[in-house]
C-alpha positions in Angstrom: 0.0 0.0 0.0 2.9 2.4 0.8 3.8 2.4 -3.0 0.2 3.0 -4.2 -0.4 6.4 -5.8 -2.8 8.7 -4.0 -6.4 8.7 -5.3 -6.9 11.9 -3.4 -4.7 14.8 -2.4 -5.6 17.9 -0.5 -2.8 20.5 -0.5 -2.6 23.6 1.6 -6.3 23.7 2.3 -7.2 26.8 4.3 -10.6 27.9 5.6 -11.4 30.9 7.8 -15.0 31.6 8.7 -16.5 35.1 8.9 -16.5 34.9 12.7 -12.7 34.8 12.5 -12.3 31.1 13.3 -9.4 29.6 11.4 -10.8 26.1 10.9 -8.2 24.7 8.5 -4.7 26.2 8.3 -2.8 25.0 5.2 -3.7 21.3 5.7 -2.1 18.6 3.5 -3.7 15.2 3.4 -3.6 12.3 0.9 -5.5 9.0 0.5 -4.4 5.9 -1.3 -6.3 3.2 -3.1 -7.5 0.5 -0.8 -6.6 2.4 2.4 -8.5 3.3 5.6 -7.0 6.6 6.6 -8.1 7.9 10.0 -8.4 11.6 10.7 -8.1 12.2 14.4 -8.5 15.3 16.5 -10.3 17.1 19.3 -13.8 18.5 18.9 -13.5 21.7 16.8 -10.0 20.7 15.5 -11.2 21.2 11.9 -11.8 17.6 10.8 -15.4 18.0 9.7 -14.7 21.3 8.0 -11.9 19.7 5.9 -14.2 16.9 4.8 -17.1 19.3 4.1 -14.7 21.1 1.8 -14.0 17.8 0.0 -17.7 17.1 -0.3 -18.5 20.5 -1.7 -20.4 21.8 1.4 -17.8 24.4 2.2 -15.7 26.5 -0.1 -12.0 26.8 0.8 -10.2 30.1 0.9 -7.0 28.5 -0.4 -5.5 25.2 -1.4 -6.0 22.5 -4.0 -7.8 19.2 -4.4 -6.4 16.5 -6.7 -8.2 13.3 -7.7 -6.0 10.7 -9.4 -3.4 13.4 -9.8 -5.6 15.8 -11.6 -6.7 19.2 -10.0 -10.4 19.5 -9.5 -12.9 22.1 -8.3 -15.7 20.6 -6.2 -18.6 23.2 -6.1 -21.3 21.2 -4.4 -22.2 17.6 -3.2 -23.5 16.7 -6.6 -20.1 17.5 -8.1 -18.4 15.4 -5.4 -20.7 12.4 -6.0 -20.0 12.6 -9.7 -16.3 12.4 -8.9 -16.8 9.2 -6.8 -16.8 10.8 -3.4 -19.4 9.8 -0.8 -19.9 11.1 2.7 -21.7 9.6 5.7 -22.3 12.5 8.1 -22.3 12.3 11.9 -25.9 13.3 11.9 -27.6 11.2 9.2 -29.0 12.8 6.1 -32.0 10.6 5.7 -35.7 11.3 5.3 -37.3 9.4 8.2 -40.8 8.9 6.6 -39.4 7.4 3.3 -38.3 3.8 2.8 -34.8 2.5 2.6 -35.1 2.2 -1.2 -36.5 5.7 -1.5 -33.7 7.2 0.5 -31.0 5.4 -1.3 -32.2 6.4 -4.8 -33.2 9.9 -3.9 -31.9 12.2 -6.6 -30.9 9.2 -8.8 -34.3 7.6 -9.3 -34.9 4.7 -11.7 -37.8 5.4 -14.0 -39.7 3.4 -16.5 -41.4 4.7 -19.7 -43.6 7.7 -18.9 -41.3 8.8 -16.1 -42.8 6.4 -13.6 -40.6 5.7 -10.6 -39.6 2.0 -10.6 -39.1 1.3 -6.9 -39.3 -2.4 -7.6 -36.1 -2.4 -9.7 -34.5 0.0 -7.2 -35.3 -2.4 -4.4 -33.8 -5.3 -6.3 -30.5 -3.5 -6.9 -30.4 -2.3 -3.3 -31.1 -5.8 -2.0 -28.2 -7.2 -4.1 -25.8 -4.5 -3.0 -26.8 -5.0 0.7 -26.2 -8.7 0.4 -22.7 -8.0 -1.1 -21.9 -5.7 1.8 -23.3 -8.1 4.4 -26.3 -5.9 5.4 -29.6 -7.4 6.5 -31.9 -4.6 5.5 -35.3 -4.7 3.9 -35.5 -2.0 1.2 -39.2 -1.5 1.8 -38.8 -0.6 5.5 -39.3 3.0 6.6 -36.1 4.6 7.9 -37.8 5.8 11.1 -38.4 2.1 12.0 -34.7 1.3 11.9 -32.2 1.4 14.7 -29.4 3.9 14.6 -27.0 1.2 13.5 -29.2 0.2 10.6 -29.6 3.8 9.6 -25.8 4.0 9.4 -25.8 1.1 7.0 -28.4 2.9 4.8 -26.1 5.9 4.6 -23.2 3.6 3.5 -25.5 1.8 1.0 -26.5 5.2 -0.4 -22.9 6.2 -1.0 -21.9 2.9 -2.5 -25.0 2.9 -4.7 -23.8 6.2 -6.1 -20.5 4.4 -7.0 -18.4 6.1 -4.4 -14.8 5.0 -4.4 -13.7 7.6 -1.9 -15.9 7.2 1.2 -15.8 9.7 4.1 -17.2 8.5 7.5 -17.6 11.3 10.0 -17.7 9.8 13.6 -19.4 6.6 12.3 -19.4 4.8 15.6 -20.4 7.7 17.9 -23.9 6.3 18.4 -23.3 2.6 17.8 -23.2 -0.3 20.2 -20.0 -2.3 20.4 -21.6 -5.1 18.3 -22.7 -2.6 15.7 -19.2 -1.1 15.6 -17.7 -4.5 14.9 -20.2 -5.1 12.1 -19.4 -1.7 10.5 -15.6 -2.5 10.7 -16.2 -5.7 8.9 -17.9 -3.8 6.1 -15.1 -1.3 5.9 -12.5 -4.1 5.7 -14.6 -5.6 2.9 -14.7 -2.3 1.0 -11.0 -1.8 1.5 -10.3 -5.3 0.0 -12.3 -4.3 -3.1 -10.2 -1.2 -3.6 -12.3 1.5 -2.0 -10.5 4.2 -0.1 -11.9 5.4 3.3 -11.4 8.5 5.4 -12.4 7.6 8.9 -13.0 10.5 11.3 -13.1 9.6 14.9 -12.0 10.5 18.4 -12.0 6.9 19.7 -8.4 5.9 19.9 -8.8 2.2 20.3 -11.0 2.0 17.2 -8.6 4.1 15.2 -5.7 1.8 16.1 -7.9 -1.3 15.2 -9.2 -0.2 11.8 -6.8 2.3 10.3 -3.8 1.8 8.0 -2.6 5.4 8.6 -3.5 8.1 11.1 -3.3 11.8 10.6 -3.8 14.0 13.7 -5.2 17.6 13.5 -5.0 20.0 16.3 -6.6 23.5 16.1 -6.8 23.4 12.4 -3.3 22.2 11.6 -1.7 18.7 10.9 0.5 17.9 13.9 1.6 14.4 13.0 1.0 11.2 11.1 1.4 7.7 12.4 0.7 4.0 11.6 -1.0 1.9 14.2 2.1 -0.3 14.5 4.3 2.6 15.7 2.1 4.4 18.2 0.0 4.0 21.3 -3.3 5.4 22.6 -1.4 7.7 25.0 0.9 9.1 22.2 -2.1 9.8 20.0 -4.0 11.5 22.8 -1.0 13.7 23.5 -0.8 14.6 19.8 -4.5 15.5 19.8 -4.6 17.6 22.9 -1.0 18.9 23.1 -0.4 17.5 26.6 -0.4 14.2 28.4 -3.9 12.9 28.9 -5.2 10.5 31.5 -7.2 7.8 29.6 -8.7 6.5 32.8 -10.1 8.7 35.6 -9.0 8.2 39.2 -12.3 7.6 40.9 -11.1 7.5 44.5 -13.2 6.3 47.3 -16.9 7.3 47.6 -18.6 8.0 50.8 -22.3 7.3 50.2 -24.8 9.0 52.4 -28.6 8.9 52.6 -30.7 7.5 49.8 -31.6 10.3 47.3 -33.2 8.3 44.5 -35.5 5.4 45.1 -37.3 3.7 42.3 -39.8 1.0 43.2 -41.8 -1.3 41.0 -41.4 1.1 38.0 -43.2 0.1 34.8 -43.1 2.2 31.6 -44.1 1.6 27.9 -42.0 2.5 24.9 -43.3 4.7 22.0 -44.9 1.6 20.4 -46.9 0.8 23.5 -44.8 -2.2 24.5 -43.7 -2.5 28.1 -40.0 -1.5 28.2 -39.5 -1.2 32.0 -41.0 -4.1 33.9 -41.2 -3.5 37.7 -37.7 -2.1 38.1 -36.1 -1.4 41.5 -33.0 0.7 42.2 -31.6 3.2 44.6 -28.8 5.8 44.4 -27.3 7.5 47.5 -25.8 10.9 48.0 -22.1 10.9 47.0 -22.5 7.7 44.9 -22.3 7.0 41.1 -24.6 4.2 40.1 -23.9 3.0 36.6 -26.4 1.3 34.3 -24.8 -1.2 31.9 -26.9 -2.9 29.2 -27.2 -3.4 25.4 -29.1 -0.5 23.9 -32.9 -1.1 23.7 -33.3 -2.9 27.1 -35.3 -0.1 28.6 -32.6 2.3 29.6 -34.0 5.2 27.6 -37.6 4.7 29.0 -36.1 4.5 32.5 -34.3 7.8 32.2 -37.3 9.6 30.6 -39.5 8.3 33.5 -37.0 9.7 36.0 -36.8 13.2 34.6 -40.5 13.6 33.6 -40.5 13.1 29.9 -42.4 9.8 30.1 -45.3 8.9 32.4 -44.8 5.5 34.2 -47.7 3.1 34.1 -47.0 1.8 37.6 -44.6 2.1 40.4 -43.0 5.2 42.0 -40.0 7.5 41.8 -38.9 9.2 45.0 -36.2 11.9 45.4 -35.0 12.8 48.9 -38.1 11.1 50.3 -40.7 12.9 48.0 -42.7 11.1 45.4 -42.1 12.8 42.1 -43.7 10.2 39.9 -46.4 12.6 38.6 -44.6 15.9 38.7 -43.5 17.9 35.7 -39.9 18.3 34.3 -39.8 21.9 35.8 -40.9 20.7 39.2 -38.2 18.0 39.2 -35.6 20.6 38.3 -36.8 22.8 41.2 -36.2 19.8 43.5 -32.5 19.5 42.4 -32.6 17.1 39.4 -30.5 17.8 36.3 -30.3 15.8 33.1 -27.7 15.3 30.3 -29.7 13.7 27.5 -28.4 11.2 25.0 -29.9 13.1 22.1 -28.6 16.7 22.5 -30.4 18.0 19.4 -33.9 16.7 20.5 -33.7 17.3 24.3 -30.6 19.3 25.1 -30.4 22.3 22.8 -32.4 24.8 20.8 -30.0 24.9 17.8 -31.0 28.3 16.4 -30.5 29.9 19.8 -27.2 31.4 20.8 -24.7 29.5 23.0 -25.5 32.1 25.8 -29.2 31.4 25.6 -28.7 27.6 25.6 -26.5 27.9 28.7 -29.4 29.7 30.5 -32.2 27.6 28.9 -33.5 25.8 31.9 -33.5 29.0 34.1 -34.2 31.7 31.5 -37.3 33.0 33.4 -35.7 33.0 36.8 -33.4 35.5 38.6 -30.7 36.4 37.9 -31.4 35.8 34.2 -34.8 37.5 34.3 -36.9 39.8 36.4 -40.2 41.7 36.4 -43.6 40.2 36.3 -43.4 36.5 35.5 -39.8 36.9 34.6 -40.5 38.6 31.3 -37.6 41.0 31.5 -34.4 39.3 30.5 -31.1 40.3 31.9 -28.9 40.0 28.8 -25.7 41.2 30.6 -26.0 38.4 33.2 -26.8 35.8 30.6 -23.7 36.8 28.7 -21.5 36.8 31.8 -22.8 33.3 32.7 -22.0 32.1 29.2 -18.4 33.5 29.2 -17.8 31.9 32.6 -19.1 28.5 31.7 -17.4 28.5 28.2 -14.1 29.0 29.9 -14.7 26.5 32.7 -15.9 23.8 30.3 -13.7 24.7 27.4 -16.6 25.3 25.0 -15.0 26.4 21.7 -17.3 28.8 19.9 -16.6 32.0 18.0 -18.6 34.0 20.5 -21.4 33.5 23.1 -23.8 34.9 20.6 -23.0 32.3 18.0 -25.9 29.9 17.3 -25.5 26.5 18.9 -26.0 24.9 15.5 -22.7 26.3 14.3 -20.7 24.4 16.9 -19.1 21.0 16.4 -21.0 18.0 18.0 -18.6 17.7 20.8 -18.8 21.4 21.7 -22.6 21.2 21.6 -22.4 18.4 24.1 -20.2 20.5 26.3 -22.7 23.3 26.3 -25.4 20.8 27.7 -23.0 19.5 30.3 -21.9 23.0 31.4 -25.5 24.0 31.9 -26.6 20.9 33.8 -23.6 20.5 36.1 -25.0 23.0 38.6 -23.8 23.3 42.2 -27.3 23.0 43.8 -28.0 19.4 42.8 -29.4 16.4 44.6 -29.6 14.0 41.6 -27.7 14.1 38.3 -29.0 11.8 35.5 -26.4 11.3 32.8 -27.4 9.5 29.6 -24.4 9.0 27.3 -22.6 12.1 28.8 -19.5 11.8 26.7 -21.0 10.7 23.4 -19.1 12.5 20.6 -16.4 13.9 22.8 -12.6 13.6 22.3 -10.2 12.2 24.9 -9.3 15.5 26.4 -13.0 16.5 26.9 -13.9 13.0 28.2 -11.1 13.3 30.8 -12.4 16.7 31.8 -16.1 15.6 32.0 -15.2 12.5 34.0 -13.3 14.7 36.6 -16.4 16.9 36.8 -18.6 13.9 37.4 -16.3 12.7 40.3 -16.3 16.2 41.7 -20.1 16.4 41.8 -20.2 13.0 43.5 -17.7 14.2 46.1 -19.9 17.2 46.7 -22.7 14.8 47.8 -24.7 14.5 44.6 -26.3 11.2 43.7 -25.5 10.3 40.1 -27.2 7.9 37.8 -25.0 7.1 34.8 -26.3 5.4 31.6 -23.7 4.8 28.9 -23.3 2.6 25.9 -19.5 2.6 26.7 -19.1 -0.3 29.1 -15.6 0.9 30.0 -17.0 4.3 31.0 -19.6 2.6 33.3 -16.9 0.4 34.9 -14.4 3.2 35.3 -16.8 5.8 36.9 -19.3 3.8 38.9 -19.3 3.0 42.6 -22.0 0.4 41.9 -22.9 -1.2 38.5 -26.4 -2.4 37.7 -27.1 -4.5 34.6 -30.3 -3.9 32.8 -31.9 -6.6 30.6 -35.4 -6.5 29.1 -36.5 -3.8 31.4 -35.2 -5.2 34.7 -32.1 -5.0 36.8 -30.6 -8.5 36.6 -27.4 -7.9 38.4 -25.8 -5.5 40.9 -22.0 -5.3 41.5 -19.9 -3.1 43.8 -17.1 -1.4 41.8 -14.4 -3.8 42.9 -16.4 -6.9 41.7 -17.6 -5.5 38.4 -15.5 -7.5 36.1 -15.9 -6.8 32.4 -16.5 -10.4 31.4 -19.1 -11.0 34.1 -21.0 -7.8 33.4 -20.8 -8.4 29.6 -22.3 -11.9 30.0 -25.2 -10.5 32.0 -25.7 -7.8 29.4 -26.0 -10.3 26.6 -28.1 -13.0 28.3 -29.7 -11.6 31.4 -28.5 -14.6 33.4 -31.2 -16.7 34.9 -33.9 -14.1 33.9 -33.1 -14.4 30.1 
């Protein structure tokens, strides 16, 4: 592979946004035929901007793109697709109410005489392509009925259907389970063997070392190093990304649990389809304790979390916080009683994307002093809102052009940090964390983990739900395993062995 000529070269690519942010500073990058080239960097380092330039979504200020040695100008995504470039974005570009087949052929429809859409022929082609890639997907299924991992496959299908030979994957495993990640890696290896070239954007060091042939690290818009997996370690890559030594595992220290803060008894809740997802669940969390929930996605964790914070009404059972039954109270009432929540879906539940960073940082208290005054809090104190934003942006290293910038303009990781900064208040009784580090780089994960430990040591009860088993094991003082809506195992931290917990996650033990 080292002697293969590049299929893609990006030379001296530079992009400065009107806000003054220098996203890409004379970046050089090349990609060879039949190669998986990982692009690694912190949130906001410029990875996605560089790939958006390649895909025609952003116009560079300087630099050159060459495909097969020939200079090209890529004006828009249609131009990129015509040149054999496909991109799977971190937030999928699918139409939920359309079928798999309709999404895949959108813009390249197959028509019969009389300009009639031939979905049958399209479905046949997609079925053959899916079988070749090892995907088990029915082309007639609506996208909104698919899991996140299946939607990821549809995006890859869409790119390959359009004859992409250069495939860009932007954080492809950020929302996947470990099993789904392994399946996607098998697909990438199959594509590589057939001569496709892949740019793999990620912040997960272990995955990069497993899948990549080469690794390029970007820090604050510049290339700071290139490595091969054989000649580097996770620690070395983390230091290249962040510019300093990074602790890849948090020092949890000893906890000193106090009184019971959260008490869940006989909780039952249905999912959006009306099926029972939580089935008589029992759990407690004490002040100064982190209780981690481990489980394969889809075993009731989401419905449990929504029942705790007021987004889903339980069908039976009770939720008590500091001795008070809150089972039928509103989200606002629960916040007033010292409950905060970091949601798994920051776009749906965590942010108002068109609003400024400053407004999002005050979102849950916008009508209260000191952010508002007057009758019913209708007079906003813009100066205080701005001061609060500047303080939290510095404290949580939120990288944004300005506090007035819309949240939609931030990278996914920085959006997550806005949510975390707002929710990690100092007046908490219970902190519910659902995938708190999803989409974050190693430096940000280290920082957030330290903040979680600090809140625990201040006496906050913390419930942690994460698809990252290592995160649950590293942070938790007690680990609970959820399977089919029930807690099927409880382990103190010192007894929570990966293999034992993993087996319960997969089978549910005697309750399977």
